N, C-alpha and C positions, 0 to 999 in steps of 0.2 A: 761306552762301558766304563764303569769306574775301575780305577786301578786297584788291583787286589794284591795283598802280600802273598807270599807263598803259602801261608796257612789259611788263605781265604778271607782274611780280615782287611778292613781299610787301613791304609797307612795313615797315621795321625797327621802326617805332613801333607796328605792329599786334600784338595778342596773339592767338595761335592756340589755340583750344580743343582739348583732347585728344580722340582718337577712341575711344569706348567701344563701338563697334559689335560688336567681336569678343569682348568680355568676357562670360563665362557666369556668370550669377548662381546658383552652386551652393552651397547651405548646408553641404555636406560637404567643400568644397574647403578643405584645410588651409592653403592659401596665404592664406586670408582670415582675419584676426583677428576674433574676436568676443568680446564681453563675456560671461563666465560668471557664473552665479548662485552664491550662497554655497553652496548645496547641491551644485552641481557641483564647486566648488572643494574642498569637504570630501571628496567621493567620490574626487577625483583624489589628494588627500593620503593618503587611506586606502590607495589602490592603491600609491602610492609607498612607504608604510610597510610594507605587506605584502611588497613586492618586497625592500626592505632586510632585513626579518626573515628572509625565505627565503634571501637571499644569506648573511646572517650565520650562520644555522642550518647551511646547507650548508658554509660555511667551517669552523665549529666541528666539524661531523661529520667533515669531511675531516681536520682537525687531530687529532681524537680517534682516528680510524682510524690516522693516521700515528703517533700516540703509542703506541697499542696495538701497532702494528707494531714500533716501536722497542723497547718492553718485551719483545716476543716474541723479537726478535733478540738483545737483551741477555741475556734469560733463557737462550736457547739457548747463547750464548757462556759464560755462567756455569756452566751445567750441564756443558758440555764441560770447562771448566777444573777444575771440582770433581771430575769423574770422573778427569781426568788427575792431580789432586792425590792422590786415593785410590790410583791406580796407583803414584805416587811413594812413598807411605807403605808400600805393599806391597813395593816394590823396596827401600826402606830397611830394612825388616824382614828381607828375604832377604839383606841384606849381612852379617848376623850369623847364622852357623850354630851354633845352640845345641847340636846333637848333637855337633859337633866342637870347639866353642869357638873358632872362627876368625872373622876379620873381613875382608871384602873392602873394603879401604880405598878403592879407586878408585870402586867402586859406591856406597859410602856417601857420599862427597863429591859424586858426580854426582846422587845421589838427593836430597840436601839442596838442591842448586842447583835441580833441577827442581821440588821441592816449593815452594820459595820463589817461583819464577817463576809457578807456577800459582795460588798464593794471591794474589800480586800481580794476576794476571789477573782473578780474581773481584772483588777490591777495586776495580779500575779501573772495572768495570761498576757495582758497587753504590754507589759514591760519587757517581755522576752525579746532576744535579738531577732527572732523570727519575724516579729512585727516591726522591729526597728528598721530593718533594711527596706521595708516598703515605703518609708518616708522619702527615700531617694528615687522613687519611681517618678519619672517626669509627669507633670501636670497633676496627677491624682495623689502624689505623695503628700501634698499639702492637706488633703482630706484626712489621710491617715494620721498625720501629725496633730491635726486639730482634735481628733477623737482621743488619741493617746494623751494629749495635754489635758483634755477634759477629765479623763479617767484618773490621771495623776492628781488633779486637784480634788476630785471626789474622794480619792484614797486619803489625801491629807485631811479632809474633813472627818473621814471615818476614824482616823488615828488620833487626831488632836482635838476634835470638837465633841464628837459623840460620847466618848468616855466621861468628859466633864459634865455633859448634860445628864448622863446616867447618874453620876455622883450627886448632882443637884437634885434630881428627882428623888433619889434615895433618902435625902434628909428632910424632904417636905412631907408633912402630914396633910394630904389633900382632904381627908375626911374632917379634919379640924379647921381647915381654912374656910372662913365664913364671914358673913355680915349679917348678924342676927340680933334682933332687939336693939338695933342702933350701935352695936359694938363689933369692931373688926378684929378678927383673929387671923394672924398670918403665921401660923405655927410652922416653923422651920424655914420660912422664906428667907429670913435674914441670914440663917446659917448657909443657905445656898448661894449667897451673893458672891463669894470668892470663886466657886466653881463656874458660875455663870459669867463672871468677868473674864476668867481665863478662856472660856469657850467663845466669848464675844471677841476677844483679841485675835484668837486663832481663826475664827470665822471671817473676820474682817479682812485678814491677810489672804485667806483662801478665796474670798469673793473678788478681791482685787486681781488675783491671779486668774480667776475664771473669766472675768470680764476682758482680760488681755488676750485670751485665746482667739486666734484668727480663724475665721471660717474658711472653708475650701470651695470646691466647685460642684460637688455632688449635692443636689438639693436636699435629699433626705438626711444626709449626714449633717449638713449645715443647719437644718431644722432642729436636729437633736442637740447640737452645740448651743443654739440659741435658746432652746428650752432649758438646757442645763444652766445657762446664764440667768434666765428668769427665776428658776427655782433657787439658785444661789442667792440672788438678790433678796427674794422673799425670806429665805432662811437667815440671811444676815440681819435684815430689819427685825425679824421676829426675835432672834436671840438677843440682839442689841436692846430691844424693848424690854425683854424679861430681865436682862442684866441691870438695866437702869432702874426698873421697878423695884427689884430686890434691894438695890442700893439706897434709893431715896424714900421708898414707901414707909419704912419705920419712922423716919424723922417727920415726914409729912403728916403721918397719922398720929404723931406724938406717942409712938410706942417705945421711944428710947428713954422713958422715965423722966423726961423733962418736966419740970414743974409748970412751965409756961404753956397754957393751952394755945391752940392754933385757931385763928379765925380766917375763913375763906369766903370771899365775896363771890356770889353767883350772879352772872349776867344771863338772864333768860332772853334769847333773841327771837324776835318775831319775823319770820321770813316773808310775811306779806308786805313788809316795807324793808327793802334790802339795805344792808350795810355790807361793807367790804368783807367782814368776818362772818357774815351769815344773815343777820337781820337786825332791826332796831332793838336795842336792849330795853324791852318794855317792862321787865320786872326784875327787881334787884332784891337779893336776900343774902343772909349771912349764915354760914354753916360753921359751927364750933366743934373742934375735935380735942378731946382730952384723954390721953392714954388709950386711944383706940375707940373711945365712946363718942359717937356723933350726935350732935343736937342741932336741929334746924330752928333758927330763931324766927323765921317767917320771911315773907316777901312783901315788897311795896312797889307800887307802880312807879315808873320813871318820872312821872309828872310830879311826884312828891319831893324829888331831889332838886333843890333850888339851883338855878343857873347862876354862875359866878360872873362878876364883872371882868375879871382877868383870868387867864389860863392858870390852872393849878399845877401845871407842869411846864418846864421850859421847852418850848417848841423850836424845832429847827427851821431854817429858812425854807427848806423844801416842804415841810409839813404846813407851814403857814401859807405857802404858795398854792398848795393843793387843797387844803381843807380850811383855810383861814384859821382863826383861833377857836372855832367851835368845838373841836375835839378835846380841848382842854377846859371848856367852860360849861358845856351842856351835856346832861346825862345821855340824851338820845344819840349824841354824836361822838362819844368817846371811841367808837370803833369805825369811824370813817376811814381810818388807816387799815390796810389789809394785814398789817403786822400785829398778830394777837398779843405778843408780849408787850408791845408798846401800848396797845389799847388797854391792857391790864394795868400798866403803870398809871395811865390817866384815870381809869376807873377807881383804883385804890386811892389816889390823891383826892379825887372829888368826893368819895364816900367819907374819907377821914376828915375832910374839911367840913362836911355838912352833918357829921354825926359825932360831934364832940371828941374828935381825935381817936375814935375806936381803931385799934391797931388791926390792920389787915395783912395777913401773911401770904396771901396769894389770891388769884382770881380764876374762877372757872367760867369759861364761856360755853354756853350750850344753846342750840337752836331747836326748833320744833321737830325737825327730822331726828335729832338725837333723842329727844323725849320719846318719840315713837319707837325708836330702836330699844330704848330702856324698857318700855312696856312689853315689848316682844319677849324680853328676858325675865321680867319680874311679875307679869300679869296685869290685868285690867284694873282700873280705878273707877269709882262711881262718884260723880259730883253731887253737890247738895240738891241740885234741881233734878236729879235722877239720870243725868246724862252719863252713859258708860263710855269710857275712853280706853282703847286698847292699842295693840301694836299695828292695827290696820286703819284706824279712823282718826287718830288725834290730829294729824296734819289737816285733814278735811275740816274738822270741827274748828280748830284754832285759827286757821288761815282763811277760812271761807264762811263757815256756818254762823259764827258769832256775829259777823258783820251783816249777814242776811236776817238774823233774828232781831237785832236792835241797832239803832244808830246812836245810842247813848255811849259815848266814849268812856265815861266813868265805869259803866257796867262792863264794857268790853275789857277794860284794863283790869278790873277786879276779877272777872272770870279767868283771864289769862294768868293772873297771879295765883288764884286758887288752884288752877290746874297744875301749875309748876310745883306748888307746895304739895299737892296730892301725889304727883309722880315721885318727888324726892322722898316723901314719907314712905311710899311703897318700896322704893329702892333701899332705903335705910333698914327697913324691916324685912327685906326679902329672904335673907338667910343663905342665898346662893351667890357667893362672891365670885367663884370661878366663872360662872356663866355671865355675871355682870361685867367682869373685867374683859372678857372676850367681846361682849357687845360694845363696850366703850372703845376697845381697840378698833373695831370696825367703823364706828362713828368718827374716830379720830382720823382714820385714813381718808374719809370723805370730807374732812375739815368741818364737821358738824359739832365737834366738841374740842375744847382746848384748855390747857392749864398753864398758868404762869405763877412762879414762886418768887416772892420778894427776897428770899434768902439766896444769895449768889451761889453758894456751893450746890444747892439743889438745882437752881436754874441752869447752871453749867452742865449738869447731867441730863437735864431735860432738853436743852437746846439741840437742834438738828433732828428731833424726833417728830413724828406726825402730830402727837398731842400738844406739842409746843405751839404749833400754828404760826411759827416764825417764817420770815421771808428768807430765801436763799441769798446770801450776800457774798458767796465765794466767787471771786473773779475768775477762777479757772473753770468754774461750772456755771456760767450765766444761764438764767432762765427767764422766761417771759410769762406773765400772767395777766389775765383780764379780770378786773374787780369792779363791781357795780355798787353805786350808792344812789338810792332813790330818796330824794328829799321832797317829793310831792305830797307826802302824807295822805295818799289816796288808798293805801293798802290794796293796790291793784296787781301786785306782783304774782299773786296766785294765778292770774289769768295769762300772764305773759310768758312766752317761750323764748328762751335766749339760746343762741348757738354761736360758736366762734369757729372760723376756719382759717387755716394758715396755708401759705404758698411759698415755696422756695423761689427767691428771686435770683440769687447768684451765690457762688462760692468764692471766697477770697483766696488770695495766694497762700495765706497761712492755714488754710483748711477750714476756717470758720465759715458758717453759712448764714445768709441773711434772707 
């Protein structure tokens, strides 16, 4: 009982004991603290660790699922952009009508813009950190890096090459560019030279970077990378060719208001009797250009050009050892060398020696295959005897039929010269310069047509191009070629089939292959 004061109240000095009558002594009551054993503490810690591990694992799994989702969305966007880029390429190709030799300028400019935008779209996705980390995946990371490097180079082309090409296209009047009534019009081409040169430099760097991309392990991806390298090579060669053309064409065609007309020697080569640059130069003619106006002076058979007692050019020991001095003395043999510029030098010297010193500014080498390609682009010609020559039969007629019709060599030579004259007359009056230039480019790639300029500044720009026909003399990039000279005078090469096969013998320690 509590101690009470006389008046029934607690004394302030008294201590009142707490009432525990309602407290339930329940061992499971969480409100009651109890001392845990070491084993119980360890069990509790293990449960907490397991919970944390499960939470972390779930978080990582969710993050991984989100990452896969990001990659899936990004890949979907890239595939769409890539497909649109392909459509832009097809649209760009359709802007040039090869059959008519016309260019849709507006469509070409729009296609270049679209292609650039879609390549940028692919690059925006591929450059993200989400794709970067995949480069560190063992084994397959190399494939990811190869694709990313390829896309990065393509983006460089889109940013630095295509805008310059667009600017070049903008200043060219394709409707005015023509070869009509013997006069060349290159409206705007000269104004495009600067943009094309900038594009050429940028494309050259990009192509170097593209060729340096290392392939991976996945076949399909490696195939895509290799295809990109091939396309890059073609693009670099094409842009380089356009750049050089815009740079030197005005002076070559005497469009730079020079008072001095240009004379170009044409060597028409007969493939029925092989020479290293195509065939025996059976017909020689001079083409004169004055301020864009072209005049063909005519062709003469090679037999009318007198052989010289001594070489008209200084021959190297190597040339004398391979060809004797015939390439510097005899018209039929100036192209025994496979080096077209060197053959041009010999032909120029021989013509000037035998034609009262007539100044020759360059030499055009063209064989019968190239003549056939020209007729495909400018239409058929009819000879004085009624023979119709076109882009499908001129090789058959000149390399076979004329020898079956007559064994008179004078008649054969005259027919060949008349044919070459007729083809060039048709070319000069064709009116479709765009189509003709495209055809010449194709023939140059097959080494069926070549051009050498006696003016060093022009020749320096022409060197290393397909139309130069020069030999590769870069030590860092050695090449092997097989060139044939037939001195039998039988005109039997129409019937002969030639093939060359190569086999790797061994690889040297420095990586070179033999």
